[in-house]
FIZAVO-57457 format. One record per residue (C-alpha): chain; x, z, y. Coordinates in Angstrom, 3 decimals, m for minus. Last residue first. Layout:
% FIZAVO-57457
<r><ch>A</ch><u>X</u><w>Z</w><v>Y</v></r>
...
//
This chain:
% FIZAVO-57457
<r><ch>A</ch><u>19.131</u><w>m24.309</w><v>41.539</v></r>
<r><ch>A</ch><u>21.518</u><w>m26.650</w><v>43.311</v></r>
<r><ch>A</ch><u>20.173</u><w>m29.172</w><v>45.795</v></r>
<r><ch>A</ch><u>22.769</u><w>m31.449</w><v>47.395</v></r>
<r><ch>A</ch><u>22.619</u><w>m31.533</w><v>51.195</v></r>
<r><ch>A</ch><u>24.435</u><w>m28.183</w><v>51.445</v></r>
<r><ch>A</ch><u>27.674</u><w>m29.915</w><v>50.409</v></r>
<r><ch>A</ch><u>27.869</u><w>m31.966</w><v>53.605</v></r>
<r><ch>A</ch><u>26.102</u><w>m35.193</w><v>54.536</v></r>
<r><ch>A</ch><u>28.358</u><w>m37.979</w><v>55.896</v></r>
<r><ch>A</ch><u>27.941</u><w>m38.526</w><v>59.623</v></r>
<r><ch>A</ch><u>25.972</u><w>m40.489</w><v>62.209</v></r>
<r><ch>A</ch><u>22.529</u><w>m40.562</w><v>60.612</v></r>
<r><ch>A</ch><u>23.429</u><w>m42.547</w><v>57.508</v></r>
<r><ch>A</ch><u>22.893</u><w>m46.075</w><v>58.894</v></r>
<r><ch>A</ch><u>24.019</u><w>m44.836</w><v>62.308</v></r>
<r><ch>A</ch><u>27.592</u><w>m44.602</w><v>61.003</v></r>
<r><ch>A</ch><u>27.793</u><w>m48.405</w><v>60.550</v></r>
<r><ch>A</ch><u>30.560</u><w>m49.945</w><v>58.435</v></r>
<r><ch>A</ch><u>32.813</u><w>m46.913</w><v>57.876</v></r>
<r><ch>A</ch><u>29.827</u><w>m44.611</w><v>57.512</v></r>
<r><ch>A</ch><u>28.250</u><w>m47.005</w><v>55.013</v></r>
<r><ch>A</ch><u>31.390</u><w>m46.892</w><v>52.860</v></r>
<r><ch>A</ch><u>31.676</u><w>m43.107</w><v>53.029</v></r>
<r><ch>A</ch><u>27.962</u><w>m42.744</w><v>52.278</v></r>
<r><ch>A</ch><u>28.247</u><w>m44.819</w><v>49.110</v></r>
<r><ch>A</ch><u>31.285</u><w>m42.882</w><v>47.941</v></r>
<r><ch>A</ch><u>29.500</u><w>m39.578</w><v>48.584</v></r>
<r><ch>A</ch><u>26.456</u><w>m40.892</w><v>46.750</v></r>
<r><ch>A</ch><u>28.444</u><w>m41.915</w><v>43.662</v></r>
<r><ch>A</ch><u>30.197</u><w>m38.550</w><v>43.386</v></r>
<r><ch>A</ch><u>27.221</u><w>m36.335</w><v>44.281</v></r>
<r><ch>A</ch><u>24.567</u><w>m37.667</w><v>41.945</v></r>
<r><ch>A</ch><u>25.477</u><w>m35.280</w><v>39.112</v></r>
<r><ch>A</ch><u>24.901</u><w>m32.337</w><v>41.447</v></r>
<r><ch>A</ch><u>21.632</u><w>m33.747</w><v>42.709</v></r>
<r><ch>A</ch><u>20.080</u><w>m34.436</w><v>39.317</v></r>
<r><ch>A</ch><u>20.043</u><w>m37.894</w><v>37.756</v></r>
<r><ch>A</ch><u>16.728</u><w>m39.470</w><v>36.794</v></r>
<r><ch>A</ch><u>16.968</u><w>m43.191</w><v>36.355</v></r>
<r><ch>A</ch><u>15.266</u><w>m46.488</w><v>37.140</v></r>
<r><ch>A</ch><u>17.835</u><w>m49.295</w><v>36.992</v></r>
<r><ch>A</ch><u>15.327</u><w>m51.911</w><v>38.190</v></r>
<r><ch>A</ch><u>16.699</u><w>m54.685</w><v>35.976</v></r>
<r><ch>A</ch><u>15.192</u><w>m53.468</w><v>32.686</v></r>
<r><ch>A</ch><u>11.843</u><w>m52.761</w><v>34.426</v></r>
<r><ch>A</ch><u>11.515</u><w>m56.142</w><v>36.177</v></r>
<r><ch>A</ch><u>10.295</u><w>m58.258</w><v>33.275</v></r>
<r><ch>A</ch><u>7.613</u><w>m55.726</w><v>32.309</v></r>
<r><ch>A</ch><u>6.600</u><w>m55.294</w><v>35.946</v></r>
<r><ch>A</ch><u>6.202</u><w>m59.051</w><v>36.390</v></r>
<r><ch>A</ch><u>3.972</u><w>m59.224</w><v>33.324</v></r>
<r><ch>A</ch><u>2.065</u><w>m56.123</w><v>34.443</v></r>
<r><ch>A</ch><u>1.225</u><w>m57.807</w><v>37.747</v></r>
<r><ch>A</ch><u>0.451</u><w>m56.309</w><v>41.168</v></r>
<r><ch>A</ch><u>3.400</u><w>m53.869</w><v>41.277</v></r>
<r><ch>A</ch><u>2.765</u><w>m50.204</w><v>42.089</v></r>
<r><ch>A</ch><u>m0.931</u><w>m51.082</w><v>42.006</v></r>
<r><ch>A</ch><u>m1.872</u><w>m48.047</w><v>39.891</v></r>
<r><ch>A</ch><u>m3.176</u><w>m50.190</w><v>37.049</v></r>
<r><ch>A</ch><u>m0.297</u><w>m52.666</w><v>37.399</v></r>
<r><ch>A</ch><u>2.320</u><w>m49.958</w><v>36.874</v></r>
<r><ch>A</ch><u>0.153</u><w>m48.479</w><v>34.118</v></r>
<r><ch>A</ch><u>0.175</u><w>m51.753</w><v>32.161</v></r>
<r><ch>A</ch><u>3.916</u><w>m52.156</w><v>32.759</v></r>
<r><ch>A</ch><u>4.542</u><w>m48.674</w><v>31.334</v></r>
<r><ch>A</ch><u>2.919</u><w>m49.570</w><v>28.027</v></r>
<r><ch>A</ch><u>5.056</u><w>m52.696</w><v>27.604</v></r>
<r><ch>A</ch><u>8.164</u><w>m51.042</w><v>29.067</v></r>
<r><ch>A</ch><u>8.166</u><w>m48.120</w><v>26.592</v></r>
<r><ch>A</ch><u>11.712</u><w>m46.709</w><v>26.676</v></r>
<r><ch>A</ch><u>12.463</u><w>m47.241</w><v>30.365</v></r>
<r><ch>A</ch><u>9.037</u><w>m46.234</w><v>31.659</v></r>
<r><ch>A</ch><u>8.751</u><w>m43.304</w><v>29.237</v></r>
<r><ch>A</ch><u>12.208</u><w>m41.968</w><v>30.117</v></r>
<r><ch>A</ch><u>11.305</u><w>m42.114</w><v>33.814</v></r>
<r><ch>A</ch><u>8.090</u><w>m40.188</w><v>33.138</v></r>
<r><ch>A</ch><u>9.982</u><w>m37.562</w><v>31.163</v></r>
<r><ch>A</ch><u>12.410</u><w>m36.993</w><v>34.040</v></r>
<r><ch>A</ch><u>9.490</u><w>m36.793</w><v>36.458</v></r>
<r><ch>A</ch><u>7.827</u><w>m34.069</w><v>34.438</v></r>
<r><ch>A</ch><u>11.044</u><w>m32.014</w><v>34.311</v></r>
<r><ch>A</ch><u>11.585</u><w>m32.478</w><v>38.040</v></r>
<r><ch>A</ch><u>7.972</u><w>m31.541</w><v>38.751</v></r>
<r><ch>A</ch><u>8.055</u><w>m28.311</w><v>36.766</v></r>
<r><ch>A</ch><u>11.284</u><w>m27.256</w><v>38.479</v></r>
<r><ch>A</ch><u>9.738</u><w>m27.974</w><v>41.877</v></r>
<r><ch>A</ch><u>6.769</u><w>m25.783</w><v>41.029</v></r>
<r><ch>A</ch><u>9.180</u><w>m22.940</w><v>40.253</v></r>
<r><ch>A</ch><u>10.965</u><w>m23.542</w><v>43.567</v></r>
<r><ch>A</ch><u>7.740</u><w>m23.175</w><v>45.493</v></r>
<r><ch>A</ch><u>8.426</u><w>m21.290</w><v>48.729</v></r>
<r><ch>A</ch><u>12.128</u><w>m22.024</w><v>49.156</v></r>
<r><ch>A</ch><u>11.911</u><w>m25.603</w><v>47.911</v></r>
<r><ch>A</ch><u>8.866</u><w>m26.311</w><v>50.086</v></r>
<r><ch>A</ch><u>10.594</u><w>m24.984</w><v>53.188</v></r>
<r><ch>A</ch><u>13.735</u><w>m26.913</w><v>52.272</v></r>
<r><ch>A</ch><u>11.760</u><w>m30.131</w><v>52.482</v></r>
<r><ch>A</ch><u>12.151</u><w>m32.351</w><v>49.468</v></r>
<r><ch>A</ch><u>14.212</u><w>m35.396</w><v>48.547</v></r>
<r><ch>A</ch><u>14.323</u><w>m37.888</w><v>45.680</v></r>
<r><ch>A</ch><u>16.776</u><w>m40.791</w><v>45.815</v></r>
<r><ch>A</ch><u>16.974</u><w>m44.581</w><v>45.734</v></r>
<r><ch>A</ch><u>19.958</u><w>m46.909</w><v>46.157</v></r>
<r><ch>A</ch><u>22.707</u><w>m45.188</w><v>44.166</v></r>
<r><ch>A</ch><u>25.291</u><w>m47.884</w><v>43.259</v></r>
<r><ch>A</ch><u>27.515</u><w>m46.982</w><v>40.327</v></r>
<r><ch>A</ch><u>31.083</u><w>m45.782</w><v>40.689</v></r>
<r><ch>A</ch><u>34.441</u><w>m47.549</w><v>40.214</v></r>
<r><ch>A</ch><u>34.194</u><w>m49.097</w><v>43.707</v></r>
<r><ch>A</ch><u>34.972</u><w>m52.783</w><v>43.020</v></r>
<r><ch>A</ch><u>33.676</u><w>m53.023</w><v>39.460</v></r>
<r><ch>A</ch><u>30.709</u><w>m50.752</w><v>40.090</v></r>
<r><ch>A</ch><u>29.754</u><w>m52.800</w><v>43.139</v></r>
<r><ch>A</ch><u>29.982</u><w>m56.062</w><v>41.152</v></r>
<r><ch>A</ch><u>27.786</u><w>m54.572</w><v>38.430</v></r>
<r><ch>A</ch><u>25.199</u><w>m53.713</w><v>41.071</v></r>
<r><ch>A</ch><u>25.548</u><w>m57.141</w><v>42.649</v></r>
<r><ch>A</ch><u>24.464</u><w>m58.822</w><v>39.419</v></r>
<r><ch>A</ch><u>25.232</u><w>m62.471</w><v>40.087</v></r>
<r><ch>A</ch><u>23.515</u><w>m65.671</w><v>38.943</v></r>
<r><ch>A</ch><u>19.956</u><w>m64.500</w><v>38.422</v></r>
<r><ch>A</ch><u>18.167</u><w>m67.797</w><v>37.952</v></r>
<r><ch>A</ch><u>15.219</u><w>m69.460</w><v>39.671</v></r>
<r><ch>A</ch><u>14.483</u><w>m72.893</w><v>38.194</v></r>
<r><ch>A</ch><u>11.179</u><w>m71.878</w><v>36.616</v></r>
<r><ch>A</ch><u>9.712</u><w>m70.887</w><v>39.978</v></r>
<r><ch>A</ch><u>6.853</u><w>m68.473</w><v>40.644</v></r>
<r><ch>A</ch><u>7.544</u><w>m65.969</w><v>37.877</v></r>
<r><ch>A</ch><u>11.254</u><w>m66.124</w><v>38.687</v></r>
<r><ch>A</ch><u>10.554</u><w>m65.289</w><v>42.324</v></r>
<r><ch>A</ch><u>8.370</u><w>m62.308</w><v>41.340</v></r>
<r><ch>A</ch><u>11.073</u><w>m61.124</w><v>38.937</v></r>
<r><ch>A</ch><u>13.656</u><w>m61.176</w><v>41.725</v></r>
<r><ch>A</ch><u>11.161</u><w>m59.511</w><v>44.061</v></r>
<r><ch>A</ch><u>10.940</u><w>m56.532</w><v>41.677</v></r>
<r><ch>A</ch><u>13.856</u><w>m56.137</w><v>42.138</v></r>
<r><ch>A</ch><u>16.074</u><w>m56.735</w><v>45.124</v></r>
<r><ch>A</ch><u>16.964</u><w>m60.149</w><v>46.520</v></r>
<r><ch>A</ch><u>20.055</u><w>m61.908</w><v>47.863</v></r>
<r><ch>A</ch><u>19.382</u><w>m65.626</w><v>48.046</v></r>
<r><ch>A</ch><u>20.857</u><w>m69.026</w><v>47.182</v></r>
<r><ch>A</ch><u>18.855</u><w>m72.206</w><v>47.753</v></r>
<r><ch>A</ch><u>19.847</u><w>m75.317</w><v>45.795</v></r>
<r><ch>A</ch><u>16.256</u><w>m76.329</w><v>45.115</v></r>
<r><ch>A</ch><u>13.917</u><w>m75.316</w><v>47.964</v></r>
<r><ch>A</ch><u>10.378</u><w>m74.054</w><v>47.372</v></r>
<r><ch>A</ch><u>11.216</u><w>m71.072</w><v>45.154</v></r>
<r><ch>A</ch><u>14.105</u><w>m69.930</w><v>47.357</v></r>
<r><ch>A</ch><u>11.999</u><w>m70.151</w><v>50.484</v></r>
<r><ch>A</ch><u>8.946</u><w>m68.373</w><v>49.098</v></r>
<r><ch>A</ch><u>11.068</u><w>m65.531</w><v>47.704</v></r>
<r><ch>A</ch><u>12.935</u><w>m65.084</w><v>50.991</v></r>
<r><ch>A</ch><u>9.660</u><w>m65.040</w><v>52.910</v></r>
<r><ch>A</ch><u>8.328</u><w>m62.334</w><v>50.571</v></r>
<r><ch>A</ch><u>11.532</u><w>m60.312</w><v>50.994</v></r>
<r><ch>A</ch><u>10.935</u><w>m59.962</w><v>54.732</v></r>
<r><ch>A</ch><u>11.596</u><w>m61.455</w><v>58.163</v></r>
<r><ch>A</ch><u>14.399</u><w>m63.791</w><v>57.143</v></r>
<r><ch>A</ch><u>18.128</u><w>m63.544</w><v>57.713</v></r>
<r><ch>A</ch><u>20.621</u><w>m66.361</w><v>57.244</v></r>
<r><ch>A</ch><u>24.174</u><w>m65.663</w><v>56.131</v></r>
<r><ch>A</ch><u>26.700</u><w>m68.505</w><v>56.110</v></r>
<r><ch>A</ch><u>29.734</u><w>m67.823</w><v>53.935</v></r>
<r><ch>A</ch><u>33.519</u><w>m67.858</w><v>54.372</v></r>
<r><ch>A</ch><u>33.701</u><w>m66.869</w><v>58.013</v></r>
<r><ch>A</ch><u>31.514</u><w>m63.865</w><v>58.831</v></r>
<r><ch>A</ch><u>31.188</u><w>m62.589</w><v>55.252</v></r>
<r><ch>A</ch><u>34.970</u><w>m62.891</w><v>54.644</v></r>
<r><ch>A</ch><u>35.508</u><w>m63.362</w><v>50.907</v></r>
<r><ch>A</ch><u>38.508</u><w>m61.545</w><v>49.461</v></r>
<r><ch>A</ch><u>36.497</u><w>m60.322</w><v>46.423</v></r>
<r><ch>A</ch><u>36.310</u><w>m56.778</w><v>47.820</v></r>
<r><ch>A</ch><u>35.174</u><w>m58.352</w><v>51.089</v></r>
<r><ch>A</ch><u>32.241</u><w>m59.978</w><v>49.324</v></r>
<r><ch>A</ch><u>31.239</u><w>m56.683</w><v>47.721</v></r>
<r><ch>A</ch><u>31.340</u><w>m54.861</w><v>51.060</v></r>
<r><ch>A</ch><u>29.340</u><w>m57.624</w><v>52.714</v></r>
<r><ch>A</ch><u>26.671</u><w>m57.464</w><v>50.010</v></r>
<r><ch>A</ch><u>26.341</u><w>m53.699</w><v>50.279</v></r>
<r><ch>A</ch><u>26.159</u><w>m53.795</w><v>54.081</v></r>
<r><ch>A</ch><u>23.500</u><w>m56.522</w><v>54.009</v></r>
<r><ch>A</ch><u>21.464</u><w>m54.669</w><v>51.375</v></r>
<r><ch>A</ch><u>21.903</u><w>m51.439</w><v>53.425</v></r>
<r><ch>A</ch><u>20.221</u><w>m52.681</w><v>56.585</v></r>
<r><ch>A</ch><u>21.580</u><w>m54.332</w><v>59.732</v></r>
<r><ch>A</ch><u>19.615</u><w>m57.509</w><v>59.123</v></r>
<r><ch>A</ch><u>16.948</u><w>m56.838</w><v>56.524</v></r>
<r><ch>A</ch><u>16.023</u><w>m60.023</w><v>54.715</v></r>
<r><ch>A</ch><u>18.170</u><w>m62.404</w><v>52.706</v></r>
<r><ch>A</ch><u>19.410</u><w>m65.997</w><v>52.653</v></r>
<r><ch>A</ch><u>22.867</u><w>m66.988</w><v>51.488</v></r>
<r><ch>A</ch><u>24.499</u><w>m70.213</w><v>52.670</v></r>
<r><ch>A</ch><u>27.531</u><w>m71.504</w><v>50.746</v></r>
<r><ch>A</ch><u>31.126</u><w>m72.208</w><v>51.778</v></r>
<r><ch>A</ch><u>32.491</u><w>m69.527</w><v>49.496</v></r>
<r><ch>A</ch><u>29.781</u><w>m68.297</w><v>47.138</v></r>
<r><ch>A</ch><u>31.607</u><w>m69.748</w><v>44.111</v></r>
<r><ch>A</ch><u>34.228</u><w>m66.990</w><v>44.426</v></r>
<r><ch>A</ch><u>31.561</u><w>m64.411</w><v>43.595</v></r>
<r><ch>A</ch><u>30.977</u><w>m65.910</w><v>40.154</v></r>
<r><ch>A</ch><u>28.946</u><w>m68.604</w><v>38.347</v></r>
<r><ch>A</ch><u>27.077</u><w>m70.195</w><v>41.250</v></r>
<r><ch>A</ch><u>26.181</u><w>m73.898</w><v>41.023</v></r>
<r><ch>A</ch><u>23.169</u><w>m73.766</w><v>38.704</v></r>
<r><ch>A</ch><u>20.013</u><w>m74.199</w><v>40.747</v></r>
<r><ch>A</ch><u>17.353</u><w>m72.214</w><v>42.560</v></r>
<r><ch>A</ch><u>19.782</u><w>m69.363</w><v>42.890</v></r>
<r><ch>A</ch><u>19.557</u><w>m65.600</w><v>42.692</v></r>
<r><ch>A</ch><u>22.053</u><w>m62.993</w><v>43.871</v></r>
<r><ch>A</ch><u>20.884</u><w>m59.606</w><v>42.669</v></r>
<r><ch>A</ch><u>20.251</u><w>m56.170</w><v>44.142</v></r>
<r><ch>A</ch><u>18.505</u><w>m53.323</w><v>42.279</v></r>
<r><ch>A</ch><u>21.338</u><w>m50.795</w><v>42.153</v></r>
<r><ch>A</ch><u>20.500</u><w>m47.283</w><v>40.965</v></r>
<r><ch>A</ch><u>17.102</u><w>m45.683</w><v>41.349</v></r>
<r><ch>A</ch><u>16.003</u><w>m42.067</w><v>40.900</v></r>
<r><ch>A</ch><u>18.935</u><w>m40.075</w><v>42.249</v></r>
<r><ch>A</ch><u>18.491</u><w>m36.336</w><v>42.651</v></r>
<r><ch>A</ch><u>16.969</u><w>m33.419</w><v>44.510</v></r>
<r><ch>A</ch><u>18.474</u><w>m34.133</w><v>47.934</v></r>
<r><ch>A</ch><u>17.649</u><w>m31.392</w><v>50.385</v></r>
<r><ch>A</ch><u>15.705</u><w>m31.370</w><v>53.631</v></r>
<r><ch>A</ch><u>15.889</u><w>m29.301</w><v>56.817</v></r>
<r><ch>A</ch><u>19.553</u><w>m30.015</w><v>57.461</v></r>
<r><ch>A</ch><u>18.989</u><w>m30.234</w><v>61.219</v></r>
<r><ch>A</ch><u>15.887</u><w>m32.391</w><v>60.592</v></r>
<r><ch>A</ch><u>17.494</u><w>m35.504</w><v>62.077</v></r>
<r><ch>A</ch><u>20.754</u><w>m35.004</w><v>60.153</v></r>
<r><ch>A</ch><u>19.154</u><w>m34.631</w><v>56.736</v></r>
<r><ch>A</ch><u>16.685</u><w>m37.360</w><v>57.638</v></r>
<r><ch>A</ch><u>19.518</u><w>m39.852</w><v>58.167</v></r>
<r><ch>A</ch><u>21.139</u><w>m38.882</w><v>54.867</v></r>
<r><ch>A</ch><u>17.850</u><w>m39.379</w><v>53.026</v></r>
<r><ch>A</ch><u>17.447</u><w>m42.717</w><v>54.791</v></r>
<r><ch>A</ch><u>20.762</u><w>m43.878</w><v>53.279</v></r>
<r><ch>A</ch><u>19.513</u><w>m43.081</w><v>49.771</v></r>
<r><ch>A</ch><u>16.281</u><w>m45.050</w><v>50.106</v></r>
<r><ch>A</ch><u>13.176</u><w>m42.868</w><v>49.644</v></r>
<r><ch>A</ch><u>11.282</u><w>m40.909</w><v>46.987</v></r>
<r><ch>A</ch><u>9.475</u><w>m38.049</w><v>48.685</v></r>
<r><ch>A</ch><u>8.575</u><w>m34.440</w><v>47.910</v></r>
<r><ch>A</ch><u>6.421</u><w>m31.853</w><v>49.682</v></r>
<r><ch>A</ch><u>4.496</u><w>m34.124</w><v>52.028</v></r>
<r><ch>A</ch><u>2.328</u><w>m33.316</w><v>55.062</v></r>
<r><ch>A</ch><u>5.109</u><w>m31.011</w><v>56.276</v></r>
<r><ch>A</ch><u>5.668</u><w>m32.757</w><v>59.602</v></r>
<r><ch>A</ch><u>9.107</u><w>m34.079</w><v>58.553</v></r>
<r><ch>A</ch><u>7.792</u><w>m35.478</w><v>55.281</v></r>
<r><ch>A</ch><u>4.791</u><w>m37.124</w><v>56.923</v></r>
<r><ch>A</ch><u>6.934</u><w>m38.610</w><v>59.689</v></r>
<r><ch>A</ch><u>9.397</u><w>m40.165</w><v>57.232</v></r>
<r><ch>A</ch><u>6.939</u><w>m41.642</w><v>54.735</v></r>
<r><ch>A</ch><u>5.542</u><w>m44.581</w><v>56.714</v></r>
<r><ch>A</ch><u>9.068</u><w>m45.549</w><v>57.774</v></r>
<r><ch>A</ch><u>9.985</u><w>m45.901</w><v>54.100</v></r>
<r><ch>A</ch><u>7.735</u><w>m48.991</w><v>53.956</v></r>
<r><ch>A</ch><u>5.061</u><w>m50.195</w><v>51.543</v></r>
<r><ch>A</ch><u>3.728</u><w>m46.764</w><v>50.667</v></r>
<r><ch>A</ch><u>2.454</u><w>m45.117</w><v>47.504</v></r>
<r><ch>A</ch><u>0.804</u><w>m41.696</w><v>47.436</v></r>
<r><ch>A</ch><u>1.137</u><w>m39.271</w><v>44.529</v></r>
<r><ch>A</ch><u>m1.021</u><w>m36.158</w><v>44.401</v></r>
<r><ch>A</ch><u>0.614</u><w>m34.241</w><v>41.569</v></r>
<r><ch>A</ch><u>m0.544</u><w>m31.506</w><v>39.213</v></r>
<r><ch>A</ch><u>m4.083</u><w>m32.605</w><v>38.337</v></r>
<r><ch>A</ch><u>m2.930</u><w>m36.238</w><v>38.406</v></r>
<r><ch>A</ch><u>m0.722</u><w>m35.457</w><v>35.413</v></r>
<r><ch>A</ch><u>m1.464</u><w>m38.132</w><v>32.805</v></r>
<r><ch>A</ch><u>m1.734</u><w>m41.523</w><v>34.514</v></r>
<r><ch>A</ch><u>m0.014</u><w>m40.884</w><v>37.834</v></r>
<r><ch>A</ch><u>2.714</u><w>m38.875</w><v>36.123</v></r>
<r><ch>A</ch><u>3.247</u><w>m41.702</w><v>33.619</v></r>
<r><ch>A</ch><u>3.707</u><w>m44.280</w><v>36.382</v></r>
<r><ch>A</ch><u>6.157</u><w>m42.198</w><v>38.401</v></r>
<r><ch>A</ch><u>9.263</u><w>m44.301</w><v>37.629</v></r>
<r><ch>A</ch><u>7.466</u><w>m47.394</w><v>38.880</v></r>
<r><ch>A</ch><u>6.987</u><w>m45.806</w><v>42.310</v></r>
<r><ch>A</ch><u>10.713</u><w>m45.642</w><v>42.975</v></r>
<r><ch>A</ch><u>11.206</u><w>m49.124</w><v>41.494</v></r>
<r><ch>A</ch><u>8.605</u><w>m50.938</w><v>43.601</v></r>
<r><ch>A</ch><u>5.820</u><w>m49.716</w><v>45.847</v></r>
<r><ch>A</ch><u>7.401</u><w>m46.732</w><v>47.545</v></r>
<r><ch>A</ch><u>6.980</u><w>m43.073</w><v>46.701</v></r>
<r><ch>A</ch><u>5.329</u><w>m40.040</w><v>48.253</v></r>
<r><ch>A</ch><u>4.505</u><w>m36.695</w><v>46.654</v></r>
<r><ch>A</ch><u>2.119</u><w>m33.903</w><v>47.553</v></r>
<r><ch>A</ch><u>2.245</u><w>m31.206</w><v>44.885</v></r>
<r><ch>A</ch><u>m1.039</u><w>m30.000</w><v>43.404</v></r>
<r><ch>A</ch><u>m1.318</u><w>m26.191</w><v>43.482</v></r>
<r><ch>A</ch><u>0.496</u><w>m23.325</w><v>41.742</v></r>
<r><ch>A</ch><u>2.120</u><w>m25.745</w><v>39.325</v></r>
<r><ch>A</ch><u>1.796</u><w>m25.574</w><v>35.553</v></r>
<r><ch>A</ch><u>4.285</u><w>m26.441</w><v>32.818</v></r>
<r><ch>A</ch><u>5.829</u><w>m22.969</w><v>32.688</v></r>
<r><ch>A</ch><u>2.334</u><w>m21.522</w><v>32.208</v></r>
<r><ch>A</ch><u>1.924</u><w>m23.428</w><v>28.949</v></r>
<r><ch>A</ch><u>5.308</u><w>m22.491</w><v>27.568</v></r>
<r><ch>A</ch><u>4.749</u><w>m18.856</w><v>28.451</v></r>
<r><ch>A</ch><u>1.329</u><w>m18.920</w><v>26.859</v></r>
<r><ch>A</ch><u>2.699</u><w>m20.447</w><v>23.676</v></r>
<r><ch>A</ch><u>5.512</u><w>m17.919</w><v>23.572</v></r>
<r><ch>A</ch><u>3.043</u><w>m15.088</w><v>24.044</v></r>
<r><ch>A</ch><u>0.779</u><w>m16.435</w><v>21.321</v></r>
<r><ch>A</ch><u>3.683</u><w>m16.976</w><v>18.953</v></r>
<r><ch>A</ch><u>5.060</u><w>m13.505</w><v>19.667</v></r>
<r><ch>A</ch><u>1.655</u><w>m12.063</w><v>18.912</v></r>
<r><ch>A</ch><u>1.426</u><w>m14.018</w><v>15.659</v></r>
<r><ch>A</ch><u>4.847</u><w>m12.747</w><v>14.586</v></r>
<r><ch>A</ch><u>3.846</u><w>m9.169</w><v>15.380</v></r>
<r><ch>A</ch><u>0.591</u><w>m9.458</w><v>13.468</v></r>
<r><ch>A</ch><u>2.496</u><w>m10.803</w><v>10.465</v></r>
<r><ch>A</ch><u>5.038</u><w>m7.980</w><v>10.658</v></r>
<r><ch>A</ch><u>2.243</u><w>m5.388</w><v>10.859</v></r>
<r><ch>A</ch><u>0.520</u><w>m6.902</w><v>7.827</v></r>
<r><ch>A</ch><u>3.751</u><w>m6.967</w><v>5.852</v></r>
<r><ch>A</ch><u>4.269</u><w>m3.276</w><v>6.627</v></r>
<r><ch>A</ch><u>0.719</u><w>m2.440</w><v>5.569</v></r>
<r><ch>A</ch><u>1.165</u><w>m4.345</w><v>2.315</v></r>
<r><ch>A</ch><u>4.431</u><w>m2.474</w><v>1.619</v></r>
<r><ch>A</ch><u>2.799</u><w>0.875</w><v>2.363</v></r>
<r><ch>A</ch><u>0.000</u><w>0.000</w><v>0.000</v></r>
//
């Protein structure tokens, strides 16, 4: 009888531990209230597809066409977390007197040289050619120029650079004109290829950056206001874990992810999304692991145009550490 009683007590104890563990696991996955998150249509939004489908009770995710639409809302406190270009994160850090922190990198390089033709095989082949792109004075131009210079190609002498109003105009031009060479980011590369059979990716500028700088190219990041981090750090931890899983889902299940990406209007077509996912370099890399590549990126931008990162390279406090 004593033995049976002892076994009963052990069983009850094990069940209690299981219940407590289950409750702890469940509560660890909750947030105190829905988090307000902003992302851009394109790669940064694509990585959130699973969150939008399965965790809308935890996260209110808004998509925007332009980073400029996000800035004011983040600064005013209307947003808790935002996915924005990496140079803009540095600018905001300075403008808010270090009032935001970088949580991690979510998008590596998405830039490609495309051609409506077959004349370009390497960087050297760009000499004497015209390259069209959008965004004069923006990071794609700075990135391209840095890569050209690393290959001993002078952007102001050895190539002709023509700027257009936006990526859509670049896509239309390259599709309509055989022989046209353009610098485009994903998913616009996939959009161009869907519209024109002759459009080819001839140079991966992200690979070229890695070759010349010995680090990858961090183009998109996640930031949050320090007020939010201080008040709701547990909620932040839940989000980062959820976001990591969403990114893994998008990369590992592109067919399923593409359907959600179209459903939530992150990209208008699931077929385009499916083709773009492998070239969008969607990642989740925490702030501390992002430091080396971001510091290199900021050093290069600072040497070209300090205003592009807010006038100075962010210091150690910029990088969130739990």
